[in-house]
Structures are given as C-alpha cells and as structure tokens.
Rosetta silent file (secondary structure, phi, psi, omega in degrees, C-alpha in Angstrom):
SEQUENCE: MKITCLLSSPRKNGNSSYLAKRICEKASAQGSKVQYFNLNTLNYKGCQACMACKSGSEKCVMPDDLTDVLDSVAEADLLVLATPVYFGDVSAQLKAFIDRTFSYLVPDFYFSDTKSRLKPGKKLVFVLTQGHEDKNSFADIFPRYEFFFGWYGYSQCMELRGTGLLDEKDVLLKKNILKEADEIAEKILS
SCORE:     score description
SCORE:     0.000 S_00000001
   1 L     0.000  133.599  175.026    0.000    0.000    0.000 S_00000001
   2 E   -94.238  129.069 -178.097    1.260    3.485   -0.884 S_00000001
   3 E  -123.754  133.418  170.674    0.590    6.081    1.789 S_00000001
   4 E  -113.430  129.227 -178.187    1.003    9.840    1.625 S_00000001
   5 E  -120.285  120.397  179.707    0.966   11.636    4.968 S_00000001
   6 E  -107.205  116.867  178.567    0.546   15.403    5.127 S_00000001
   7 E  -100.034  120.114 -171.814    1.543   17.050    8.387 S_00000001
   8 L  -115.542    7.642  179.238    0.151   20.569    8.521 S_00000001
   9 L   -82.993  142.958  172.221    0.968   21.800   11.996 S_00000001
  10 L   -67.541  -19.212  173.901    3.614   24.492   12.476 S_00000001
  11 L   -83.990  110.710 -175.958    4.712   22.345   15.433 S_00000001
  12 L   -57.097  -36.735 -179.282    6.916   19.735   13.813 S_00000001
  13 L  -116.824   38.335 -179.273    6.282   17.256   16.639 S_00000001
  14 L   -74.713 -179.215 -175.787    2.819   18.383   17.678 S_00000001
  15 H   -62.910  -44.912 -179.309   -0.119   16.208   18.674 S_00000001
  16 H   -65.199  -40.607  178.688   -1.643   15.822   15.199 S_00000001
  17 H   -63.752  -41.873 -179.547    1.742   14.905   13.711 S_00000001
  18 H   -59.803  -46.922 -178.174    2.374   12.357   16.450 S_00000001
  19 H   -65.390  -42.334  179.084   -0.944   10.595   15.826 S_00000001
  20 H   -63.463  -43.677  179.208   -0.517   10.570   12.046 S_00000001
  21 H   -64.452  -36.824  178.968    3.010    9.203   12.336 S_00000001
  22 H   -60.246  -46.324  178.342    1.812    6.527   14.756 S_00000001
  23 H   -62.392  -47.190 -176.646   -0.743    5.293   12.202 S_00000001
  24 H   -67.552  -35.836  178.628    1.762    5.427    9.338 S_00000001
  25 H   -66.076  -36.811  176.821    4.510    3.668   11.294 S_00000001
  26 H   -66.607  -39.109  177.408    2.187    0.757   12.032 S_00000001
  27 H   -67.676  -40.295  178.683    1.337    0.553    8.318 S_00000001
  28 H   -62.702  -39.041  178.675    5.009    0.792    7.384 S_00000001
  29 H   -63.622  -22.020  178.617    5.826   -2.085    9.743 S_00000001
  30 L   -95.762    7.886  175.473    3.329   -4.168    7.732 S_00000001
  31 L   105.045   -2.241  178.172    5.089   -3.344    4.435 S_00000001
  32 L   -72.334  149.147  176.026    3.381   -0.139    3.327 S_00000001
  33 E   -99.418  123.615 -175.083    5.472    2.590    1.739 S_00000001
  34 E  -114.665  132.378  172.783    4.938    5.961    3.423 S_00000001
  35 E  -117.812  124.024 -178.781    5.883    9.368    2.063 S_00000001
  36 E  -102.045  144.249  171.053    5.691   12.270    4.523 S_00000001
  37 E  -132.959  126.354  173.879    5.341   15.960    3.708 S_00000001
  38 E   -95.412   99.512 -173.345    5.585   18.676    6.344 S_00000001
  39 H   -59.264  -30.940 -177.209    3.461   21.368    4.694 S_00000001
  40 H   -66.751  -19.561 -179.295    4.735   24.107    6.982 S_00000001
  41 H   -94.369   -4.166 -176.575    8.249   23.776    5.517 S_00000001
  42 L   -95.433  156.402  178.870    7.116   24.033    1.885 S_00000001
  43 L  -105.934  107.366 -179.332    6.799   27.133   -0.275 S_00000001
  44 L  -158.994  165.567  176.573    3.378   27.226   -1.980 S_00000001
  45 L  -118.960  166.249  172.304    0.181   29.196   -2.422 S_00000001
  46 L   -74.266 -179.507  179.277   -3.443   28.226   -2.414 S_00000001
  47 L   -55.360  136.994 -179.308   -5.444   27.878   -5.621 S_00000001
  48 L  -102.453    6.901  177.707   -5.069   30.907   -7.883 S_00000001
  49 L    55.559   34.979  179.340   -8.310   30.252   -9.831 S_00000001
  50 L   -77.651  -20.091  178.392   -6.416   30.199  -13.140 S_00000001
  51 L    65.083   13.909  176.862   -8.646   27.307  -14.320 S_00000001
  52 H   -59.927  -33.557 -179.791   -5.757   25.750  -16.285 S_00000001
  53 H   -72.586   -6.865  177.864   -6.671   22.384  -14.722 S_00000001
  54 H  -114.117   -0.895 -176.142  -10.091   22.694  -16.334 S_00000001
  55 L  -140.816   52.250  174.299   -8.981   23.975  -19.742 S_00000001
  56 L   131.254  -29.695  179.459   -6.103   21.906  -21.088 S_00000001
  57 L  -106.150  142.569  176.471   -4.025   20.616  -18.202 S_00000001
  58 L   -86.459   -8.939 -175.995   -4.700   17.420  -16.271 S_00000001
  59 L  -132.626  167.458  172.417   -2.759   18.787  -13.284 S_00000001
  60 L   -66.417  134.889 -176.284   -2.311   21.978  -11.333 S_00000001
  61 L   -97.408    1.028  179.371    0.116   24.203  -13.253 S_00000001
  62 L   -65.376  122.801 -178.306    1.357   26.231  -10.276 S_00000001
  63 L   -88.982   85.005  179.778    5.161   25.771  -10.189 S_00000001
  64 L  -147.924 -170.431 -174.685    5.854   25.437   -6.481 S_00000001
  65 L   -68.554  -11.166 -179.429    6.615   22.913   -3.743 S_00000001
  66 H   -81.338  -11.935 -179.713    3.092   21.488   -3.808 S_00000001
  67 H   -56.417  -50.232  179.860    3.619   19.835   -7.209 S_00000001
  68 H   -65.440  -34.515  179.165    5.328   16.777   -5.699 S_00000001
  69 H   -65.617  -48.578  179.813    2.734   16.625   -2.921 S_00000001
  70 H   -61.043  -39.368  177.785   -0.197   16.626   -5.361 S_00000001
  71 H   -65.608  -42.754 -179.817    1.502   13.919   -7.457 S_00000001
  72 H   -63.603  -43.385  179.153    2.169   11.773   -4.387 S_00000001
  73 H   -63.080  -40.384  179.960   -1.439   12.070   -3.196 S_00000001
  74 H   -62.689  -34.168 -178.036   -2.699   11.132   -6.666 S_00000001
  75 H   -85.874  -18.043 -173.325   -0.587    7.954   -6.639 S_00000001
  76 L   -75.109  149.979  172.803   -1.321    6.966   -3.019 S_00000001
  77 L   -86.425  -28.633 -178.978   -3.808    4.341   -1.901 S_00000001
  78 E  -132.735  133.110  174.193   -4.168    6.035    1.485 S_00000001
  79 E  -113.487  126.873  175.267   -3.978    9.714    2.379 S_00000001
  80 E  -111.716  117.200  177.524   -3.384   10.706    5.991 S_00000001
  81 E  -106.255  128.765 -179.434   -4.135   14.367    6.729 S_00000001
  82 E  -125.366  127.047 -178.471   -3.019   15.718   10.102 S_00000001
  83 E  -151.050  143.636  165.455   -4.000   19.130   11.407 S_00000001
  84 E   -78.274  159.345  175.142   -4.554   21.055   14.581 S_00000001
  85 L   -91.207  119.512  177.592   -7.850   22.927   14.792 S_00000001
  86 E  -118.897  121.938  178.886   -7.241   26.665   14.477 S_00000001
  87 L    49.544   44.652  173.566  -10.168   29.062   14.839 S_00000001
  88 L    78.223   15.997 -179.159  -12.684   26.292   14.198 S_00000001
  89 E  -152.544 -177.697  176.254  -11.083   24.851   11.061 S_00000001
  90 L   -68.534  165.118  177.713   -8.022   23.099    9.669 S_00000001
  91 L   -63.904  156.486  178.007   -4.675   24.904    9.665 S_00000001
  92 H   -59.800  -34.893 -179.963   -4.024   27.411    6.873 S_00000001
  93 H   -61.439  -44.002  179.801   -1.298   25.128    5.569 S_00000001
  94 H   -73.095  -38.499 -179.951   -3.760   22.261    5.055 S_00000001
  95 H   -61.282  -40.596  178.102   -6.515   24.499    3.712 S_00000001
  96 H   -62.567  -40.692  175.818   -4.189   25.823    0.989 S_00000001
  97 H   -61.688  -49.882 -177.269   -3.380   22.232   -0.005 S_00000001
  98 H   -58.018  -41.080  177.509   -7.065   21.251   -0.034 S_00000001
  99 H   -59.611  -36.882 -179.514   -7.894   24.220   -2.261 S_00000001
 100 H   -72.823  -16.464  176.771   -5.242   23.057   -4.729 S_00000001
 101 H   -70.946   -4.168  172.255   -6.884   19.614   -4.940 S_00000001
 102 H   -52.412  -29.746 -179.974   -9.440   21.344   -7.166 S_00000001
 103 H   -66.144  -17.176  177.847   -7.096   20.176   -9.927 S_00000001
 104 H   -75.634  -16.119 -178.052   -8.165   16.563   -9.256 S_00000001
 105 E   -83.921  140.399  176.577  -11.671   17.328  -10.534 S_00000001
 106 L   -67.176  157.657 -176.593  -12.548   16.805  -14.193 S_00000001
 107 L   -54.962  -38.609 -177.234  -13.513   19.961  -16.132 S_00000001
 108 L  -103.452   36.970 -173.691  -17.265   19.210  -16.112 S_00000001
 109 L   -58.244  -27.368  179.536  -17.380   17.844  -12.552 S_00000001
 110 L   -60.819  -34.215 -172.511  -20.575   19.729  -11.738 S_00000001
 111 L  -110.511   -9.635 -174.846  -22.518   17.639  -14.257 S_00000001
 112 L   -89.290  143.905  173.492  -20.456   14.458  -14.515 S_00000001
 113 L   -70.044  -35.113  176.002  -21.119   11.245  -12.625 S_00000001
 114 L   -97.361  104.760 -173.834  -17.344   10.737  -12.528 S_00000001
 115 L   -89.623  -20.310 -167.572  -16.047   13.878  -10.868 S_00000001
 116 E  -113.954  149.392  170.928  -12.436   12.922  -10.258 S_00000001
 117 L   -84.052  -12.547 -177.692   -9.282   12.293  -12.227 S_00000001
 118 L   -81.639  153.141  176.528   -8.067   10.079   -9.385 S_00000001
 119 L   -67.957  142.087 -179.760   -8.548    6.327   -9.330 S_00000001
 120 L   -73.715  164.856  174.006  -11.519    5.334   -7.156 S_00000001
 121 L    90.804   11.616  177.842  -11.271    3.315   -3.958 S_00000001
 122 E   -73.133  161.604  177.584   -8.716    5.392   -2.090 S_00000001
 123 E  -116.610  151.995 -179.944   -8.771    5.646    1.696 S_00000001
 124 E  -134.372  133.425  168.715   -8.497    8.739    3.874 S_00000001
 125 E  -118.881  123.343 -177.861   -7.616    9.192    7.530 S_00000001
 126 E  -110.113  110.123 -179.285   -8.251   12.710    8.830 S_00000001
 127 E   -98.501  119.345  179.104   -6.416   13.428   12.092 S_00000001
 128 E  -122.932  132.804  174.931   -7.710   16.474   13.968 S_00000001
 129 E  -127.693  142.606 -177.774   -6.461   17.703   17.330 S_00000001
 130 L  -143.322  152.322  177.511   -7.870   20.552   19.354 S_00000001
 131 L   -73.851  -34.148 -178.520   -7.302   22.215   22.683 S_00000001
 132 L   -65.368  131.864 -176.465  -11.006   22.430   23.466 S_00000001
 133 L   -75.027  -27.196 -174.319  -12.133   19.407   25.499 S_00000001
 134 L   -75.120  116.670 -179.389  -15.726   19.366   24.186 S_00000001
 135 L   -65.804  -20.546  178.408  -16.075   16.915   21.266 S_00000001
 136 L   -73.724  -23.356  177.768  -19.148   18.826   20.070 S_00000001
 137 L   -74.089  125.949  176.438  -16.996   21.858   19.389 S_00000001
 138 L    69.916   20.853  179.453  -15.750   21.865   15.800 S_00000001
 139 L   -69.182  -10.244 -178.969  -17.409   18.523   15.014 S_00000001
 140 L   -81.942  -11.383 -174.488  -18.419   19.963   11.627 S_00000001
 141 H   -63.679  -55.818 -175.907  -14.871   19.991   10.218 S_00000001
 142 H   -59.416  -50.596 -178.794  -14.553   16.335    9.221 S_00000001
 143 H   -58.860  -35.289  179.994  -17.984   15.946    7.556 S_00000001
 144 H   -62.197  -47.731 -178.327  -17.407   19.108    5.525 S_00000001
 145 H   -78.910  -29.317  176.322  -14.122   17.896    4.052 S_00000001
 146 H   -59.749  -37.614  177.681  -15.263   14.273    3.806 S_00000001
 147 H   -56.434  -49.015 -177.807  -17.931   15.478    1.367 S_00000001
 148 H   -70.520  -39.257  178.047  -15.326   16.924   -1.012 S_00000001
 149 H   -67.803  -23.828  171.552  -12.937   13.984   -0.707 S_00000001
 150 H   -62.326  -37.399  175.334  -15.894   11.787   -1.639 S_00000001
 151 H   -59.758  -34.385 -177.151  -15.914   13.617   -4.978 S_00000001
 152 L   -79.247   -4.931  177.791  -12.286   12.541   -5.444 S_00000001
 153 L    98.173   12.958  175.935  -13.182    8.870   -5.047 S_00000001
 154 E   -76.028  107.731 -173.315  -12.171    8.320   -1.434 S_00000001
 155 E   -87.956  -20.419  178.702  -14.488    5.461   -0.572 S_00000001
 156 E  -129.160  112.762 -179.259  -13.371    4.967    3.017 S_00000001
 157 E  -120.975  127.287 -178.828  -12.880    8.056    5.168 S_00000001
 158 E  -124.973  145.562  178.611  -12.029    7.824    8.849 S_00000001
 159 E  -113.323  135.573  168.963  -11.625   10.508   11.470 S_00000001
 160 E  -120.947  116.420 -174.185   -9.292   10.448   14.441 S_00000001
 161 E  -125.006  122.448  177.602  -10.063   13.378   16.692 S_00000001
 162 E  -108.606  129.500  179.540   -8.217   14.290   19.834 S_00000001
 163 L  -114.546  160.451  179.139   -9.646   16.846   22.233 S_00000001
 164 L    70.440   29.599 -177.755   -8.132   18.577   25.240 S_00000001
 165 L  -110.051   87.291 -177.191   -4.703   18.676   23.595 S_00000001
 166 L   -89.100  -47.872 -175.960   -3.226   22.074   24.381 S_00000001
 167 L   -95.741  161.445 -170.413    0.470   21.422   24.767 S_00000001
 168 L   -54.938  -35.306 -175.937    2.766   19.704   22.302 S_00000001
 169 L  -110.226   14.623 -178.487    3.008   16.338   24.068 S_00000001
 170 H   -57.763  -31.502 -176.709   -0.472   16.160   25.644 S_00000001
 171 H   -60.215  -28.197 -179.244   -1.451   13.310   23.327 S_00000001
 172 H   -65.947  -18.776  179.346    0.950   11.001   25.166 S_00000001
 173 H   -93.082   -3.854 -175.599   -1.308   11.277   28.229 S_00000001
 174 L  -107.218   82.972 -175.590   -4.473   10.336   26.326 S_00000001
 175 H   -60.313  -33.139 -179.864   -4.432    6.543   26.168 S_00000001
 176 H   -65.549  -36.964  179.111   -7.894    6.400   24.582 S_00000001
 177 H   -71.882  -39.934  177.821   -6.746    8.485   21.588 S_00000001
 178 H   -62.860  -40.641  177.764   -3.587    6.412   21.185 S_00000001
 179 H   -63.846  -41.524  179.389   -5.697    3.242   21.246 S_00000001
 180 H   -64.323  -37.658  176.572   -8.039    4.691   18.628 S_00000001
 181 H   -61.245  -43.757  179.062   -5.043    5.516   16.392 S_00000001
 182 H   -63.906  -38.861  179.387   -3.884    1.901   16.661 S_00000001
 183 H   -66.856  -38.378  177.748   -7.374    0.638   15.829 S_00000001
 184 H   -66.446  -41.226  177.620   -7.554    2.852   12.740 S_00000001
 185 H   -58.445  -44.143  178.748   -4.157    1.564   11.595 S_00000001
 186 H   -63.667  -41.424 -177.469   -5.411   -2.007   11.921 S_00000001
 187 H   -65.085  -42.329 -177.819   -8.633   -1.193   10.076 S_00000001
 188 H   -71.476  -22.618  179.871   -6.918    0.404    7.077 S_00000001
 189 H   -88.817  -11.564 -178.562   -4.551   -2.531    6.738 S_00000001
 190 L   -86.756    0.000    0.000   -7.285   -5.182    6.820 S_00000001
C-alpha cells in the first residue's frame, strides 16, 4: 500500500503529527510505503483560480513545492491528513493544499457522474487535534471535508479526533486516543 501523509501543523512534533506518524509507522511495519510531507516547511500558495486544470491541463500548473505533494497524493492508496484545529477549522497550511486539490476534478465535474481524475477506492484518515475538550466543538470539520474527498473517489474516510490537547506532548497522556489511532491503523490494513 502506498501512503502519503501530510503534516500541517507548524509544530513539527505536535499532537496531530504524532498521531498521524503513529498510524503510518504501524502501516510501514506491515510493508506499506509511506511518504511524509511537512506542509509548513514548503513554499506554496493556495489555488489561484487560473482554471488551467479545467482547460487543457490534467494537473495543477502552479510551479511550487506542492507539485510533488499533489503527485504523491494522486498515486497513493491512502492519504493521511493531520492538522490542529485553528479558529474552528483546519490549519491554513492544510486548507491551501485542499484548495489546490481542485485540480483533481474533471472539467465538467458539476454535471459528470465521474467527478475525479483520481482512481476510485482510495482511503483517507483525517487526524484532527484541538485544545477544546468538548467533542461537540468543531465537530463539523470532518464531515465538511469528507464530502469533497468523496468527490475525489475516497471510498473509506475515517476521522481520528483528539480533544483537550493544548500542549505539544499532551497526546501522550491520552491513552484512549492512542488506542483509537492503533485501531484505525489495523482497520486500514485489513
């Protein structure tokens, strides 16, 4: 299995990154090939609405560090997205990437039954961590993005959400979240 893991926290070893790496390391131990990208270290912009991907190009034409990331995601069987929750949404780094995935949609996606240029049957794990302890807070993030990744052909989408994670290593004290990460790793490999 080919896995692409996007770490979008400015904290290189933050809670969301730790959980995503934990899942990917378990998959790697079972023979999966994992490619990591730390979005915060890359130089790129969000979608520029040039529409080149809808009028002649099969890919995003922006010449920046996201080119390799978009190619890796297109080739992967599993995409792991890891983000802290900032102001009720994903990090700006991840949002800019997600906007650029517009290039995965076919030109007439509004009217087409097949909306995506990507092969169907991909899997997605969305890792979200937040300082707020209440699981009802920001519960709308995953369903919102799951809808769009469904357009891309992601047939199995799973959420791992950690709450009450304020400091960088808080996740290590949350055995229930660590157990859930391990269970998701097992599920995606079965």
